[in-house]
C-alpha positions as CSV (number, residue, x, y, z in Angstrom):
1,M,98.0,135.3,149.0
2,L,96.1,135.5,152.3
3,K,98.7,133.2,153.9
4,Q,101.4,135.7,152.9
5,V,99.3,138.6,154.3
6,Y,99.0,136.7,157.6
7,A,102.7,136.0,157.8
8,T,103.5,139.6,157.0
9,L,101.2,141.0,159.7
10,R,102.8,138.6,162.2
11,G,105.9,140.7,161.8
12,R,108.6,138.2,160.8
13,D,112.0,139.9,160.3
14,A,114.7,139.0,157.8
15,S,115.9,136.1,160.0
16,G,112.4,134.6,160.2
17,K,111.9,135.5,163.8
18,L,108.8,137.2,165.0
19,S,109.4,140.9,165.8
20,P,107.0,143.0,167.8
21,E,108.4,146.1,166.1
22,Q,107.9,144.7,162.7
23,R,104.4,143.7,163.6
24,E,103.5,147.2,164.7
25,A,105.0,148.7,161.6
26,R,103.1,146.3,159.4
27,F,99.8,147.0,161.1
28,E,100.4,150.7,160.7
29,Q,101.0,150.1,157.0
30,L,97.8,148.2,156.8
31,Q,95.9,151.0,158.5
32,Q,97.2,153.5,156.0
33,A,96.3,151.3,153.1
34,Q,92.8,150.8,154.5
35,K,92.3,154.6,154.5
36,H,93.0,154.7,150.8
37,V,90.8,151.7,150.0
38,L,87.8,153.1,151.9
39,D,88.2,156.7,150.5
40,L,85.0,157.4,148.7
41,Q,86.8,159.8,146.4
42,H,89.1,157.0,145.2
43,W,86.1,154.7,144.8
44,H,84.1,157.3,142.8
45,E,87.1,158.1,140.6
46,F,87.5,154.3,139.9
47,F,83.9,154.2,138.8
48,L,84.7,156.6,136.1
49,C,87.1,154.1,134.7
50,L,84.3,151.5,134.5
51,E,82.1,154.1,132.8
52,R,84.8,155.0,130.4
53,A,85.1,151.3,129.6
54,G,81.4,151.1,128.7
55,F,80.2,149.2,131.9
56,R,77.1,151.1,133.1
57,G,75.9,149.0,136.0
58,E,76.5,146.0,138.1
59,K,74.5,143.7,135.8
60,M,77.2,144.2,133.2
61,I,79.9,142.9,135.4
62,S,80.3,139.1,135.5
63,S,83.5,139.0,137.6
64,Q,83.6,140.7,141.0
65,N,87.3,139.7,141.1
66,A,88.0,141.7,138.0
67,L,86.3,144.7,139.7
68,L,88.2,144.4,143.0
69,Y,91.6,143.6,141.5
70,S,91.3,146.4,139.0
71,Y,90.5,148.8,141.9
72,A,93.6,147.5,143.7
73,L,95.7,148.4,140.6
74,W,94.0,151.8,140.4
75,L,94.9,152.5,144.0
76,I,98.5,151.4,143.4
77,G,98.7,153.6,140.3
78,R,97.3,156.6,142.2
79,V,99.0,156.3,145.6
80,R,102.3,154.7,144.8
81,Y,103.0,155.9,141.3
82,D,101.3,159.3,141.3
83,V,99.6,158.7,138.0
84,P,97.5,161.8,136.9
85,L,93.8,161.0,137.2
86,D,93.0,161.4,133.5
87,R,95.8,159.2,132.5
88,L,95.0,156.6,135.2
89,R,91.4,156.6,134.1
90,S,92.4,155.7,130.6
91,V,94.8,152.9,131.4
92,I,92.6,151.3,134.1
93,A,89.6,151.4,131.7
94,R,91.6,149.4,129.2
95,W,92.8,147.0,131.9
96,F,89.3,146.4,133.3
97,F,87.9,145.8,129.8
98,M,90.7,143.3,129.1
99,A,90.3,141.5,132.4
100,Q,86.5,141.3,132.2
101,L,86.5,140.2,128.5
102,T,89.2,137.5,129.0
103,G,88.2,136.2,132.4
104,R,91.7,137.1,133.7
105,Y,90.7,136.8,137.4
106,T,88.8,133.5,137.2
107,G,90.4,130.1,138.1
108,S,93.7,130.6,139.9
109,V,92.8,134.2,141.0
110,E,95.4,134.8,143.7
111,S,98.2,133.4,141.5
112,Q,97.2,135.7,138.7
113,M,97.1,138.7,140.9
114,E,100.5,137.8,142.5
115,H,101.8,137.7,138.9
116,D,100.4,141.1,138.0
117,L,101.8,142.7,141.2
118,A,105.2,141.2,140.4
119,L,105.3,143.1,137.2
120,L,105.3,146.3,139.2
121,R,107.8,145.2,141.8
122,D,110.9,146.7,140.2
123,I,109.3,150.0,139.1
124,P,110.4,152.9,141.4
125,H,107.7,154.6,143.4
126,G,106.5,157.7,141.6
127,D,107.3,156.4,138.1
128,A,104.0,157.0,136.4
129,D,105.4,156.2,133.0
130,G,106.8,152.8,134.2
131,Y,103.4,151.9,135.7
132,T,101.3,152.8,132.7
133,T,103.7,151.3,130.2
134,T,103.7,148.0,132.1
135,L,99.9,147.7,132.3
136,D,99.5,148.7,128.6
137,R,102.1,146.1,127.5
138,V,100.1,143.3,129.3
139,V,96.9,144.5,127.6
140,R,98.5,144.4,124.2
141,E,100.1,141.0,124.7
142,T,96.7,139.6,125.8
143,L,94.5,141.2,123.2
144,T,96.4,140.0,120.1
145,S,95.1,139.9,116.5
146,D,94.4,136.2,116.9
147,F,92.4,137.0,120.0
148,W,90.1,139.4,118.1
149,T,89.7,137.2,115.0
150,I,89.7,133.7,116.4
151,T,89.4,133.5,120.2
152,L,86.6,136.1,120.7
153,P,84.3,134.8,117.9
154,N,84.7,131.3,119.3
155,T,83.9,132.6,122.8
156,L,80.7,134.2,121.5
157,N,79.6,130.7,120.5
158,S,77.6,130.5,123.7
159,S,74.0,131.0,125.1
160,A,75.2,132.3,128.5
161,A,73.4,135.5,129.4
162,K,76.3,136.6,131.6
163,S,79.0,135.7,129.2
164,P,82.0,138.1,129.5
165,A,82.1,138.3,125.7
166,L,78.5,139.3,125.5
167,L,78.9,141.9,128.3
168,A,81.9,143.3,126.5
169,Y,79.9,143.6,123.3
170,I,77.2,145.6,125.1
171,A,80.0,147.8,126.7
172,A,81.3,148.3,123.2
173,L,77.9,149.6,122.1
174,N,78.0,152.1,125.0
175,I,81.5,153.2,124.0
176,L,80.5,153.6,120.4
177,D,77.3,155.5,121.4
178,A,75.1,153.0,119.6
179,D,71.4,153.3,119.0
180,V,69.1,150.5,120.0
181,L,68.3,148.5,116.9
182,L,65.5,150.2,114.8
183,S,65.4,153.1,117.3
184,D,66.8,156.6,117.8
185,V,67.2,155.8,121.6
186,K,70.7,155.2,122.8
187,V,71.7,151.9,124.3
188,R,73.5,153.6,127.1
189,T,70.4,155.5,128.0
190,R,68.1,152.5,128.1
191,L,70.5,150.4,130.0
192,D,71.3,153.1,132.6
193,P,70.6,151.6,136.1
194,A,69.4,154.9,137.4
195,I,66.5,154.8,135.0
196,L,63.7,152.8,136.5
197,A,61.6,151.8,133.5
198,R,59.7,148.6,133.8
199,K,59.9,147.9,130.1
200,G,62.9,149.2,128.2
201,V,65.4,147.4,126.1
202,E,65.2,143.6,125.7
203,R,67.4,141.0,124.2
204,H,65.4,140.0,121.1
205,H,65.8,136.8,119.1
206,L,66.7,137.9,115.5
207,F,65.5,134.4,114.4
208,P,62.5,134.2,116.7
209,R,62.2,131.3,119.1
210,K,58.9,130.0,117.7
211,Y,60.0,130.4,114.1
212,L,63.1,128.2,114.9
213,Q,61.0,125.7,116.7
214,N,58.1,125.4,114.3
215,S,59.8,126.1,110.9
216,L,63.4,125.0,111.4
217,K,62.8,122.3,114.0
218,I,65.4,123.8,116.3
219,T,64.2,123.2,119.8
220,T,67.2,123.2,122.2
221,S,67.6,126.4,124.2
222,T,71.4,126.4,123.8
223,R,70.9,126.8,120.0
224,I,67.9,129.1,120.1
225,N,69.4,131.5,122.7
226,Q,72.8,131.8,121.1
227,I,74.5,135.2,121.8
228,A,74.7,135.8,118.1
229,N,70.9,135.3,117.7
230,M,70.2,138.1,120.2
231,A,70.0,141.9,119.7
232,L,69.0,144.8,121.8
233,L,65.5,146.0,120.8
234,E,62.9,148.1,122.4
235,W,60.2,146.2,124.2
236,S,57.3,147.4,122.0
237,D,59.2,146.4,118.8
238,N,60.0,143.0,120.3
239,I,56.3,142.3,120.9
240,S,55.3,143.4,117.3
241,I,57.9,141.1,115.7
242,S,56.6,138.1,117.7
243,D,57.4,134.8,115.9
244,Q,57.6,136.0,112.3
245,A,60.4,134.8,110.0
246,P,63.3,137.3,109.6
247,A,62.5,137.6,105.9
248,Q,59.0,138.6,106.8
249,Y,59.4,141.0,109.8
250,W,62.7,142.8,108.8
251,P,61.4,144.5,105.6
252,A,58.2,145.4,107.4
253,Q,60.1,146.9,110.3
254,L,62.4,148.9,108.0
255,A,59.4,150.3,106.1
256,A,57.6,151.2,109.4
257,K,60.6,152.9,110.9
258,G,61.8,154.8,107.9
259,L,65.3,155.2,109.1
260,P,67.7,157.3,106.9
261,A,70.1,155.2,104.9
262,D,73.2,156.4,106.9
263,V,71.5,155.7,110.2
264,L,70.5,152.2,109.2
265,A,74.0,151.5,107.9
266,R,75.5,152.4,111.2
267,Q,72.9,150.4,113.1
268,R,73.7,147.3,110.9
269,Y,77.4,147.7,111.6
270,L,77.0,148.2,115.4
271,H,74.5,145.5,115.8
272,A,76.6,143.2,113.6
273,L,74.0,142.3,111.0
274,P,75.5,140.6,107.9
275,E,74.4,141.6,104.5
276,D,71.1,139.9,103.5
277,W,71.0,138.2,106.9
278,P,67.3,137.5,106.9
279,S,67.8,135.1,104.0
280,M,70.8,133.3,105.5
281,D,70.9,129.8,106.8
282,Y,70.6,130.0,110.6
283,D,74.1,128.5,111.4
284,T,75.7,130.5,108.6
285,F,74.1,133.6,110.1
286,L,75.4,132.8,113.6
287,T,79.0,132.3,112.4
288,A,79.0,135.5,110.3
289,R,77.5,137.6,113.1
290,R,80.0,136.3,115.7
291,A,82.8,137.6,113.6
292,L,81.1,141.0,113.1
293,M,80.3,141.3,116.9
294,A,84.0,140.6,117.6
295,Q,85.0,143.4,115.2
296,V,82.7,145.8,116.9
297,V,84.3,145.0,120.3
298,R,87.7,145.4,118.7
299,D,86.7,148.8,117.3
300,A,85.3,150.0,120.6
301,F,88.6,148.9,122.4
302,G,90.4,151.0,119.7
303,Q,88.5,154.0,121.0
304,L,89.7,153.3,124.6
305,E,93.3,153.4,123.2
306,S,92.7,156.8,121.5
307,D,93.7,160.0,123.4
308,S,90.8,161.8,121.7
309,Y,88.1,159.4,123.1
310,R,85.7,161.1,125.5
311,P,82.6,159.3,126.9
312,V,79.5,161.3,126.1
313,Y,78.3,160.7,129.7
314,S,80.4,162.0,132.6
315,L,78.7,161.2,135.9
316,P,79.2,157.9,137.7
317,S,76.2,155.8,136.9
318,I,76.8,152.6,138.8
319,V,74.3,153.2,141.6
320,P,72.5,151.1,144.2
321,E,69.3,149.6,143.0
322,Q,66.3,151.7,144.2
323,R,62.9,150.4,145.3
324,T,59.7,152.2,144.3
325,P,57.8,153.2,147.5
326,G,55.0,150.8,148.3
327,R,56.4,148.0,146.1
328,L,56.2,144.6,147.7
329,P,59.8,143.6,148.7
330,S,60.9,141.0,146.2
331,R,62.5,138.8,148.9
332,R,59.0,137.9,150.1
333,I,58.0,136.2,146.9
334,K,58.4,132.5,146.5
335,L,59.1,130.6,143.2
336,S,55.6,129.1,143.4
337,E,54.1,132.6,143.1
338,L,55.9,133.1,139.7
339,L,54.3,129.8,138.7
340,D,50.8,131.0,139.9
341,A,51.3,134.3,138.0
342,G,52.1,132.5,134.8
343,L,55.6,134.1,134.6
344,I,57.0,130.5,134.5
345,S,55.3,127.1,134.0
346,A,55.9,123.6,135.2
347,G,58.7,122.2,133.1
348,T,60.5,125.6,132.6
349,V,64.2,124.9,132.1
350,L,66.6,126.8,134.2
351,T,70.2,127.3,133.1
352,P,73.1,128.9,135.1
353,A,74.0,132.5,134.3
354,W,77.6,131.7,134.9
355,E,79.1,130.0,131.9
356,E,81.4,127.7,134.0
357,Y,78.4,125.8,135.3
358,G,76.8,123.5,132.8
359,Q,74.0,121.8,134.8
360,V,70.4,122.6,134.0
361,A,67.4,122.5,136.3
362,V,63.7,122.2,135.8
363,V,60.8,123.8,137.7
364,D,58.1,121.3,138.8
365,D,54.4,121.8,139.2
366,Q,54.8,122.9,142.8
367,G,57.3,125.6,142.1
368,R,60.3,123.6,143.3
369,I,63.5,123.0,141.4
370,R,64.7,119.6,140.3
371,V,68.5,119.1,139.8
372,D,69.7,115.6,139.0
373,E,66.5,114.1,140.4
374,Q,67.0,116.0,143.7
375,I,64.2,118.5,144.7
376,H,65.1,121.9,146.1
377,D,62.6,124.3,147.7
378,T,64.5,127.4,146.8
379,P,66.6,128.7,143.9
380,S,69.6,129.2,146.2
381,G,69.3,125.7,147.5
382,A,69.5,124.5,143.8
383,A,72.4,126.8,143.1
384,N,74.3,125.4,146.1
385,A,73.6,121.9,144.9
386,V,75.6,122.5,141.7
387,G,78.4,124.1,143.7
388,A,77.7,127.7,143.0
389,G,77.2,128.9,146.6
390,T,75.4,132.1,145.6
391,N,72.0,133.8,145.4
392,G,70.0,131.4,143.2
393,W,67.6,134.1,142.1
394,T,70.3,135.8,140.1
395,F,72.1,132.5,139.3
396,W,69.3,130.8,137.4
397,L,68.0,131.9,134.0
398,A,64.5,130.8,133.1
399,D,63.6,130.0,129.5
400,T,60.6,132.2,128.6
401,P,59.0,133.0,125.3
402,D,60.9,136.3,125.3
403,G,64.3,134.7,126.0
404,Q,66.3,133.8,129.0
405,V,65.5,136.0,132.1
406,T,66.9,135.7,135.6
407,L,64.5,134.6,138.3
408,A,65.3,137.8,140.1
409,D,64.0,139.9,137.1
410,L,60.8,137.8,137.0
411,R,60.4,138.3,140.8
412,A,60.8,142.0,140.4
413,A,58.2,142.1,137.6
414,L,55.7,140.3,139.9
415,S,56.6,142.8,142.7
416,E,55.6,145.7,140.4
417,E,52.3,144.1,139.6
418,S,51.5,143.6,143.3
């Protein structure tokens, strides 16, 4: 695609010759397009599409390409096809949800975007109906019945903390205005990036880690940290449950919370808890819950397709991360300091947050990272070693007693204590 842009800006005419007039016209066109791209009003309106789709902050977005290309399609719809804002917000929310969930813009990204743009090529400018109908047709053809009942449950068979399927499920909880499990607090409220609470909602093991290790002899992180074994729970509840068996802690929690029957039934549906799940075999439970989670995502997407759907929150909430005055900047902290503080230990296993990378790493007793017998002094160096080429603090997930946590989150926790 970039080669085509370069050739276009050089100003070749129909005969293939370079034309100064064509070059000037193309640069003028680029300048006008840049004004639209950098218009903050456009950008803020696009954020409302993400909010409508249930994505409340940058940590919920696993694909920057899906974000950028969806913004490009939003601009095309608004500028070229004059789609009214409320209608455009609806169709782009569905498009982004689909693109994020299916990984549409991973792999051959430029080829996929060229294909998507080609779908609009023959639609006359100003034809809002043609534009929205084309995008909605692609969404329907992608999210088929087989996708919801077969592909998505299979995709949820993962332990990746940044899995697009997991993030879509959390977005679905926002769309459906779900409570945190065993709480009257809304998921959307506790996950709002504008709320700077040190301890809020955590991903809790429904079958606790130590119970799996000690009683069921399941010791591998990939099985313990399965997406289907994790639920959003308030931090204080997570601590009280500790390592008890589900059949022990679940009745006790229900008795302590005293939730009304209708509230509990809705929570069980939204948090995809099978009937009599505490007494289930672990693998049977995982299989059953994946199917129920997929159904919740499908139901939430059905809300996005409804003209009557209105998000209960209306202001853009994807905001830059703020720093508490006086806090030690997290970039000054070294991995060895996490070791010294007891947030990780020698032998802690690190797994990539990105599902396409399968290599694991281990922290040694000096706070360095070992990957394939190679020692790296920094998380980013270790990330580069596996070909990620990104910030290693956000790339690596550390296995902790409370589940997988990014090194960046552990670093932030240490900053707050300093």
